[in-house]
C-alpha positions as CSV (number, residue, x, y, z in Angstrom):
1,M,80.3,111.3,132.9
2,R,83.5,109.6,133.0
3,T,82.7,106.7,129.8
4,A,82.6,109.4,127.1
5,A,85.6,111.2,128.5
6,V,88.3,109.0,128.6
7,V,88.0,105.8,125.5
8,I,90.2,107.8,123.7
9,L,92.6,105.8,125.7
10,L,91.5,102.4,123.9
11,G,92.1,104.4,120.5
12,V,95.8,104.5,122.2
13,W,96.4,100.9,122.4
14,T,94.2,99.9,119.3
15,A,96.6,101.8,117.4
16,L,100.0,100.2,119.7
17,L,98.5,96.5,119.4
18,V,98.1,97.3,115.6
19,T,101.4,98.9,115.3
20,L,102.7,95.2,117.3
21,V,100.7,93.2,114.8
22,Q,102.0,95.3,112.1
23,R,105.5,95.4,112.5
24,Q,105.4,99.1,112.4
25,G,108.4,101.0,113.3
26,P,109.6,104.4,114.7
27,P,113.2,106.3,114.1
28,V,116.6,106.4,115.9
29,D,119.8,107.6,114.0
30,A,121.0,104.8,112.3
31,Q,122.2,104.4,108.9
32,P,120.2,104.4,105.7
33,L,119.1,100.5,105.2
34,V,119.7,99.1,101.7
35,L,117.9,96.1,100.9
36,D,118.8,92.9,99.4
37,P,116.0,91.4,97.6
38,D,118.1,88.3,97.1
39,V,117.7,87.4,100.6
40,L,114.0,87.1,100.3
41,R,113.9,84.8,96.9
42,A,114.8,82.0,99.5
43,P,111.6,79.5,99.3
44,E,111.3,79.6,103.1
45,R,111.1,83.4,102.9
46,V,109.0,83.8,100.3
47,A,106.3,81.2,100.9
48,R,105.3,81.7,104.7
49,D,102.6,81.2,107.1
50,E,103.0,82.5,110.3
51,W,100.4,82.2,113.9
52,F,100.6,84.7,116.9
53,G,98.9,84.7,119.9
54,V,98.2,87.9,121.2
55,Y,98.6,89.1,124.6
56,R,98.3,91.6,127.3
57,E,100.5,90.4,130.2
58,E,99.4,87.1,130.9
59,R,95.8,87.4,129.6
60,K,95.4,86.1,125.5
61,I,93.0,88.6,124.4
62,G,93.4,87.6,120.6
63,W,95.1,86.1,117.5
64,A,97.2,86.9,114.8
65,H,98.4,85.9,111.4
66,R,100.7,86.5,108.7
67,T,101.3,85.0,105.0
68,T,103.9,86.3,102.5
69,T,103.5,84.8,99.0
70,R,105.0,86.1,95.6
71,G,103.2,88.4,93.6
72,E,103.6,89.6,90.4
73,E,106.4,91.5,90.4
74,G,107.4,91.4,94.0
75,L,106.1,90.0,97.4
76,V,102.3,89.9,98.8
77,F,102.5,90.5,103.0
78,R,99.1,90.0,105.2
79,D,98.8,90.5,108.6
80,D,95.3,89.8,110.2
81,A,94.1,90.1,113.9
82,D,91.2,89.8,116.1
83,F,91.6,90.6,120.0
84,R,89.3,91.7,122.6
85,L,89.7,95.0,124.7
86,A,87.5,96.8,127.2
87,M,86.7,100.3,128.4
88,L,84.9,100.9,131.7
89,G,83.2,97.6,131.5
90,I,81.9,97.6,127.6
91,E,83.8,95.1,125.8
92,Q,85.5,96.3,122.1
93,H,85.8,93.5,119.4
94,V,88.3,94.7,117.1
95,R,89.4,93.0,113.8
96,T,92.7,94.6,111.2
97,S,94.1,93.6,108.1
98,L,96.6,94.6,106.2
99,V,97.5,93.4,102.7
100,A,100.7,95.1,101.2
101,E,102.3,94.3,97.8
102,T,105.7,95.5,96.9
103,D,107.5,95.7,93.7
104,R,111.1,93.5,92.5
105,E,113.4,95.8,94.7
106,L,110.9,95.2,98.2
107,N,109.7,98.5,97.9
108,L,106.0,99.3,98.9
109,R,103.7,99.2,95.9
110,S,100.3,99.6,97.3
111,F,98.5,98.6,100.2
112,R,94.5,97.8,101.7
113,F,94.4,98.9,105.6
114,R,90.8,97.8,107.3
115,M,90.1,97.8,111.4
116,V,86.6,96.8,111.9
117,S,85.0,97.4,115.6
118,P,81.4,97.7,117.2
119,A,81.6,101.5,115.9
120,A,82.4,102.0,112.6
121,T,84.6,100.4,110.1
122,F,88.0,102.6,108.9
123,S,89.2,101.5,105.8
124,A,92.7,103.1,103.2
125,H,93.9,102.1,100.6
126,G,96.8,103.4,98.7
127,E,99.2,103.0,95.8
128,V,102.8,104.0,95.2
129,T,104.2,106.5,92.4
130,D,107.8,107.9,91.9
131,D,107.3,110.8,94.1
132,A,104.3,110.3,95.9
133,V,101.8,107.7,97.9
134,R,98.4,108.4,96.5
135,I,95.5,107.5,99.3
136,E,92.0,107.3,100.1
137,H,90.3,106.7,103.6
138,G,87.4,106.7,105.5
139,S,84.9,105.6,107.8
140,G,81.6,104.4,106.4
141,N,80.9,108.0,105.1
142,G,82.1,108.0,101.2
143,T,86.4,108.8,101.0
144,N,89.0,111.4,101.6
145,Q,91.7,111.7,99.8
146,L,95.3,112.5,100.6
147,V,98.8,112.6,98.6
148,L,102.1,111.8,100.7
149,P,105.0,113.6,98.9
150,L,107.9,111.2,98.9
151,T,111.8,112.2,98.6
152,E,112.8,108.0,98.3
153,P,111.0,104.6,98.3
154,I,109.3,103.3,101.7
155,H,108.8,99.7,102.7
156,L,107.3,97.3,104.4
157,P,108.8,96.6,108.3
158,S,107.8,92.8,107.2
159,T,110.3,93.3,104.3
160,V,112.4,95.3,106.4
161,R,113.3,92.5,109.0
162,S,112.9,89.9,106.2
163,S,115.7,91.0,104.0
164,L,118.3,92.0,107.0
165,A,121.3,89.9,107.2
166,L,121.2,89.5,110.8
167,W,123.2,86.0,111.5
168,E,126.4,88.4,110.5
169,A,125.2,91.7,112.8
170,E,126.9,92.5,116.1
171,P,125.0,93.7,118.8
172,G,124.4,97.4,118.3
173,D,124.4,97.4,114.8
174,R,121.4,99.6,113.3
175,W,119.3,100.3,110.2
176,A,117.0,102.9,109.5
177,T,114.5,103.2,106.6
178,T,110.7,105.1,105.6
179,V,107.5,102.7,106.3
180,F,103.7,104.0,105.6
181,S,101.7,103.8,108.5
182,P,97.9,103.5,108.0
183,M,96.9,103.8,111.6
184,T,98.3,107.7,111.5
185,M,98.2,108.1,107.5
186,R,101.9,109.5,107.4
187,N,105.2,108.6,106.9
188,E,107.6,107.6,109.3
189,T,111.5,106.3,109.9
190,L,111.9,102.5,110.8
191,A,115.0,101.7,112.8
192,I,116.0,98.1,113.5
193,V,118.9,97.7,116.3
194,V,120.5,94.4,116.8
195,R,120.8,93.4,120.5
196,G,122.4,90.1,120.2
197,R,121.3,86.0,120.3
198,E,119.2,84.4,122.5
199,V,117.2,80.9,122.7
200,I,113.8,81.5,123.5
201,D,110.6,79.2,123.1
202,G,109.3,78.8,120.3
203,P,106.0,76.3,119.6
204,E,108.1,73.5,119.3
205,G,110.9,74.1,121.4
206,P,113.8,76.2,122.3
207,V,114.4,78.4,119.2
208,E,117.9,79.9,118.7
209,T,117.2,83.9,117.7
210,V,118.9,87.0,117.0
211,H,116.8,89.8,118.9
212,V,116.2,92.9,117.4
213,V,114.4,96.5,119.0
214,E,112.7,99.0,117.0
215,E,112.7,102.3,119.5
216,H,111.9,105.9,119.4
217,Q,111.6,108.5,121.9
218,G,110.8,105.8,125.1
219,L,108.6,103.8,123.0
220,A,110.3,99.8,122.1
221,A,109.3,96.9,120.5
222,S,111.4,94.2,120.2
223,A,111.5,91.2,118.4
224,W,112.8,87.2,118.2
225,I,114.1,85.9,114.4
226,D,115.0,83.2,114.0
227,R,117.2,81.6,111.1
228,K,115.2,81.6,108.5
229,G,113.6,85.2,109.1
230,A,110.4,83.7,110.8
231,T,109.1,85.9,113.8
232,I,109.1,84.0,117.4
233,R,108.2,86.7,119.6
234,E,107.3,90.0,119.7
235,T,106.7,92.3,122.6
236,A,105.5,96.7,122.9
237,T,105.3,99.0,125.2
238,L,102.0,98.7,127.9
239,G,102.4,94.7,128.4
240,F,101.9,93.8,124.7
241,R,102.8,90.4,123.3
242,L,102.5,88.0,120.3
243,Q,103.9,84.8,120.4
244,R,104.4,82.5,117.5
245,E,102.1,79.2,117.6
246,T,100.5,76.9,116.2
247,P,97.2,77.7,114.2
248,S,95.3,75.8,116.5
249,A,96.4,77.3,119.5
250,A,96.8,80.6,118.0
251,V,93.0,80.9,117.8
252,S,92.3,78.9,121.2
253,G,92.9,79.6,125.1
254,I,91.5,83.2,124.4
255,D,90.3,84.7,127.8
256,G,86.2,84.3,128.1
257,G,86.0,86.6,131.3
258,L,85.5,90.5,130.7
259,P,88.6,91.9,128.7
260,V,91.6,94.0,130.4
261,D,89.7,97.2,131.5
262,L,93.0,99.9,130.3
263,A,91.3,102.9,131.0
264,L,90.5,101.6,134.7
265,E,93.8,99.7,135.0
266,N,95.8,103.3,133.1
267,R,94.5,106.5,135.0
268,I,96.9,108.2,136.3
269,P,97.4,107.8,139.9
270,F,96.2,110.6,142.1
271,R,96.3,112.0,145.8
272,G,93.9,114.2,147.3
273,T,90.5,115.5,146.8
274,I,88.6,117.7,143.6
275,D,85.0,118.0,145.7
276,D,83.4,120.2,141.9
277,P,86.1,119.3,138.9
278,R,83.9,120.4,136.2
279,A,83.7,124.1,138.6
280,S,87.2,124.7,139.6
281,T,89.2,127.7,138.0
282,R,92.4,126.5,139.4
283,L,94.4,123.8,140.2
284,R,98.1,123.0,141.5
285,L,99.5,119.4,141.3
286,A,102.6,118.1,142.3
287,V,104.3,116.1,139.0
288,G,106.1,112.8,139.8
289,G,107.1,110.1,137.4
290,A,109.5,109.5,135.1
291,A,107.6,111.2,132.4
292,A,106.6,114.2,134.1
293,G,109.3,116.7,131.6
294,R,106.9,115.6,129.5
295,I,104.0,117.5,130.6
296,P,104.4,121.2,128.4
297,D,104.7,124.2,129.9
298,D,101.9,125.9,127.4
299,P,101.2,129.5,129.2
300,P,99.3,131.3,130.4
301,R,96.7,128.5,131.0
302,Q,99.2,125.7,131.7
303,R,102.3,126.3,133.4
304,V,105.0,123.9,134.6
305,V,108.1,125.0,136.9
306,D,109.9,122.8,139.7
307,G,107.7,119.7,139.4
308,V,104.7,121.7,139.8
309,L,102.1,122.3,137.3
310,E,99.4,124.9,137.9
311,I,96.4,125.1,135.8
312,E,93.9,128.2,135.7
313,R,90.8,128.3,133.4
314,E,90.8,131.5,131.2
315,S,89.1,134.6,131.5
316,W,87.7,136.3,128.6
317,D,89.2,139.4,130.0
318,D,92.5,138.5,130.6
319,T,95.0,140.4,128.3
320,A,98.4,138.9,129.8
321,G,100.9,136.4,128.5
322,S,101.9,135.2,124.5
323,W,99.3,134.6,122.4
324,L,101.0,132.9,119.5
325,P,98.5,133.5,116.7
326,P,97.4,129.7,114.7
327,R,99.1,128.6,111.5
328,R,97.5,127.5,108.3
329,A,96.8,124.6,108.9
330,D,94.4,125.1,112.1
331,S,92.1,126.8,109.4
332,E,92.9,124.1,106.6
333,P,91.6,120.4,106.0
334,S,93.5,117.8,107.5
335,P,92.9,113.7,107.7
336,F,90.6,113.4,109.7
337,I,88.8,116.7,110.0
338,E,87.5,117.5,106.6
339,S,86.4,121.2,107.1
340,R,86.2,121.7,103.5
341,A,83.1,119.0,102.9
342,P,80.2,120.2,101.7
343,E,78.2,118.6,104.2
344,I,80.3,120.0,107.2
345,V,80.0,123.4,105.6
346,E,76.7,123.1,104.9
347,Q,76.0,122.2,108.8
348,A,78.1,124.9,110.3
349,R,76.1,127.6,108.4
350,A,73.1,126.1,109.7
351,I,74.5,126.2,113.4
352,V,75.9,129.8,112.9
353,A,72.8,130.9,111.2
354,G,74.5,134.6,110.3
355,E,75.8,134.7,113.6
356,T,79.3,137.5,113.0
357,D,80.6,137.2,116.6
358,P,83.5,134.7,116.8
359,R,82.6,133.9,120.4
360,R,78.8,133.7,119.9
361,K,79.5,131.3,116.9
362,A,81.7,129.1,119.1
363,R,79.8,128.6,121.5
364,L,76.9,127.6,119.3
365,L,79.2,124.9,117.5
366,V,79.9,124.0,121.1
367,D,76.2,123.7,122.6
368,W,75.2,122.0,118.9
369,T,78.1,119.2,119.1
370,R,77.2,118.6,122.5
371,A,73.5,118.0,122.2
372,H,73.9,116.2,118.7
373,L,76.0,113.7,119.5
374,T,75.4,110.6,121.3
375,Q,78.0,109.8,123.8
376,E,78.9,105.9,123.4
377,P,82.4,104.8,123.7
378,S,83.7,104.2,119.7
379,V,86.8,102.4,118.8
380,T,88.0,103.6,115.3
381,L,89.6,106.4,113.5
382,P,87.3,108.9,113.6
383,S,86.5,111.4,110.9
384,A,84.4,114.6,110.9
385,R,82.1,113.5,107.5
386,A,81.7,110.2,109.3
387,V,80.7,111.7,112.7
388,L,78.2,113.7,111.4
389,A,76.8,110.9,109.4
390,R,76.6,108.3,112.6
391,K,76.2,111.7,115.3
392,R,77.6,109.6,117.9
393,G,81.2,108.6,119.7
394,D,83.0,109.2,122.1
395,C,85.9,112.2,123.1
396,N,87.4,111.7,119.7
397,E,84.4,111.8,117.9
398,H,83.0,115.3,119.2
399,A,86.6,116.2,119.0
400,V,87.4,116.2,115.5
401,L,84.0,117.4,114.2
402,L,83.5,120.4,116.4
403,A,86.8,121.2,115.1
404,A,85.7,120.5,111.3
405,L,82.9,122.5,112.0
406,A,84.6,125.6,113.8
407,R,87.2,125.9,110.3
408,A,84.0,125.9,108.2
409,A,82.6,128.9,109.9
410,G,86.3,130.3,110.0
411,I,87.1,129.9,113.3
412,P,90.6,128.2,113.7
413,A,90.2,125.2,115.4
414,R,92.8,122.4,116.5
415,V,92.4,119.1,118.3
416,V,94.9,118.8,121.7
417,A,94.7,115.7,124.2
418,G,95.6,114.7,127.8
419,V,93.9,113.7,130.7
420,V,90.7,115.3,133.0
421,Y,89.3,114.8,136.2
422,A,86.4,112.4,136.4
423,D,84.9,110.9,139.0
424,D,87.8,109.0,140.6
425,G,91.0,110.2,138.9
426,F,92.9,111.5,135.9
427,Y,91.4,109.7,133.1
428,Y,93.1,110.2,129.0
429,H,90.7,112.3,127.0
430,A,90.9,114.9,124.0
431,W,89.7,118.2,123.4
432,N,89.6,121.2,121.6
433,E,91.1,125.0,121.4
434,L,89.9,127.4,119.4
435,W,91.1,131.0,118.0
436,L,89.3,133.9,118.7
437,G,92.4,136.2,119.5
438,R,93.9,133.8,121.1
439,W,93.3,130.0,122.0
440,I,90.7,129.2,123.9
441,S,90.2,125.6,125.4
442,A,86.4,124.3,124.3
443,D,85.1,120.4,125.5
444,A,82.4,119.2,123.5
445,I,81.6,116.6,126.1
446,F,81.0,119.0,129.2
447,G,79.8,121.8,126.6
448,Q,82.5,123.8,128.2
449,M,84.7,127.2,127.0
450,P,86.8,127.4,128.3
451,T,87.3,124.2,130.0
452,D,87.8,123.7,133.7
453,A,91.3,123.4,135.4
454,T,91.3,119.8,135.5
455,H,91.9,119.4,131.5
456,V,95.8,118.3,131.6
457,K,97.7,119.2,128.0
458,F,99.6,116.8,126.3
459,L,99.6,117.2,122.9
460,E,98.2,119.0,119.7
461,G,97.2,116.6,117.3
462,G,94.2,114.5,116.3
463,P,93.8,110.8,116.3
464,E,96.8,110.3,114.1
465,R,98.8,111.5,117.0
466,H,97.2,109.9,119.8
467,V,99.5,106.7,119.9
468,E,101.9,109.7,121.7
469,L,100.2,109.5,124.4
470,A,101.8,105.9,125.0
471,E,105.4,107.7,126.0
472,V,103.4,108.8,129.0
473,V,101.1,105.8,130.5
474,G,102.2,104.6,133.6
475,Q,104.8,107.3,134.3
476,L,103.3,109.4,135.6
477,E,101.2,110.6,139.2
478,F,99.5,113.6,140.3
479,T,98.8,114.7,143.7
480,R,97.0,118.1,144.3
481,M,99.0,120.8,146.2
482,E,96.6,121.8,149.1
483,D,96.7,117.8,149.9
484,L,100.5,117.7,150.7
């Protein structure tokens, strides 16, 4: 049962690794960044060809290749990566590519992103105008359109690092600007903080570098840059590392054994026993670890008081508690939840078949999703349209499709992510909440509405937000209060 329930984690790791490979970064307080296009007109910075080995801890899992060339107006950047991961013994071979062009001022002008995995191919391409980024994205079954308003130019992290006068900077200097992330379909703030100078090993021996850090809410990626602006090493949270190597070395020496199994490695340590988790109606856990304070207090279902997490399965007759009404966004389409797509609307109508009672409609939607989707690991950014076409996937696919069908049927819905108990511990998972006069949890993987009490909620949001789970991974531990 745990295989389909917990593979959300592989999507998190993939997003983190793509983030590292493509140098995306998040926000801290910093001075606005002013790029100097003249810096990138030096020959050694315009024509660049860099190869890296990709590592998880000390195991080599793949390679990455970056090039910089001159375009019609500005520069053309290309990032390609090829790496192997595993989820509960099932290997996942993932390939990504990003091609982006800038204008003369190094502002982003266009991009093309592609991620290929055994489950599906996700692609996105966009054009930047003075006031918006216009994007088409999809996963094998048509494309969706998205327009992100702009109030200022956006950049590539690659141009940002290369354009800074790092060798004149002092430790503690920091800059900030806006970049676009194709993994999250949104604009983000990139911040670069100078840590100081260090000598590290490069492909041809020791190299003097400037150490910079990109950080946000506990997530940090470090980079070591040489005098020519080339990257020698990068590290990210959860043990991912890129190491500059020769082309032949980068593509060789990849560990041929079973790839790192991230689900098993990163389940939350748990002391205690839960004999029948799917039937549990109440659970009390003592929460430990550095991220204990990040578990939300979300009454009346989930309460956190003085390090004790208490979850009580909702009762349909319970009217206690503060029930916040849904936001408009919970009823509208979103980048991966295309609730107005004709095929989604048609399928939702067929499922509810004229039923008018919201609870019975919701039950029909949960049961149909569970019955008609084959459970299997899937590494992609799933959209409801693509899931409906393929009718297979893991908890992410089940959650985005159920959310879209519910919204199409007139029921506000959202995706939530957290952990669930399965077999031998708490694993990362995604499910739903449906508005039925109040928010009621629903899980199409397990066919539950409401869900059992072992579902611990960490955040609200679809696949584009699940990378935020990295802020708690490896920093939590649970103990069942009755077993203390």
